[in-house]
C-alpha positions in Angstrom: 19.1 -33.1 0.3 18.1 -32.4 -3.3 18.3 -29.2 -5.2 14.5 -28.9 -5.3 14.4 -29.0 -1.5 17.2 -26.4 -1.1 15.4 -24.1 -3.6 12.1 -24.6 -1.8 13.7 -23.8 1.6 15.4 -20.6 0.2 12.2 -19.5 -1.5 10.3 -19.8 1.7 13.0 -18.1 3.8 13.2 -15.2 1.3 9.4 -14.8 1.2 9.3 -14.8 5.0 12.0 -12.2 5.2 10.1 -10.1 2.6 6.9 -10.3 4.6 8.6 -9.4 7.8 10.5 -6.4 6.3 7.6 -5.0 4.2 5.7 -3.2 7.0 8.8 -1.7 8.4 10.0 -0.4 5.1 6.5 0.8 4.3 6.4 2.9 7.4 9.8 4.3 6.7 8.8 5.1 3.1 5.6 6.9 4.2 7.4 9.0 6.8 10.1 9.9 4.3 7.5 11.1 1.8 5.6 13.1 4.4 8.9 14.7 5.5 9.8 15.5 1.9 6.5 17.1 1.3 6.9 19.2 4.5 10.4 20.2 3.4 9.2 21.2 -0.1 6.3 23.2 1.4 8.4 25.1 3.9 11.7 25.3 2.0 13.5 23.9 4.9 16.6 22.0 3.7 17.9 20.6 6.9 19.4 17.1 6.4 18.9 15.9 10.0 15.2 16.6 9.6 14.9 13.6 7.3 16.9 11.1 9.2 16.0 11.6 12.9 12.2 11.2 12.5 12.6 8.2 10.1 15.0 6.5 12.6 12.6 7.1 15.5 9.5 6.0 13.7 11.2 3.0 12.2 12.4 1.9 15.7 8.9 2.4 17.1 7.5 0.3 14.2 10.0 -2.5 14.9 9.1 -2.4 18.6 5.4 -2.5 17.9 5.7 -5.3 15.3 8.2 -7.4 17.4 5.7 -9.9 18.7 4.4 -10.5 15.1 8.0 -10.7 13.8 9.0 -13.2 16.4 5.9 -15.3 15.7 6.8 -15.5 12.0 10.4 -16.3 12.8 9.6 -19.0 15.3 7.1 -20.6 12.9 9.7 -20.6 10.1 12.3 -22.1 12.5 9.9 -24.9 13.6 9.1 -25.6 10.0 12.7 -25.8 9.1 13.6 -28.2 12.0 10.6 -30.3 11.1 11.7 -30.4 7.5 15.3 -31.3 8.4 14.1 -34.1 10.6 12.0 -35.6 7.9 14.9 -35.3 5.4 17.4 -36.9 7.7 15.2 -40.0 8.3 
């Protein structure tokens, strides 16, 4: 196993993780901005108001995106196993 192969594998894995996490973090960011605007407009400074909706909506986004996430992860795993088999031979 050469350095180039290891770098390529790590690059692909990091890119896949980035692609998987981007929609979830984006949803959390948008909800956080909406809640911050709501708090600024109403002068409500309750700390739990920021965390509870973000946790709930992020959990719903994960549940909604789970089939897509699993598809990406399975494809990456199959690609890694295929690559390892060709490297071992």
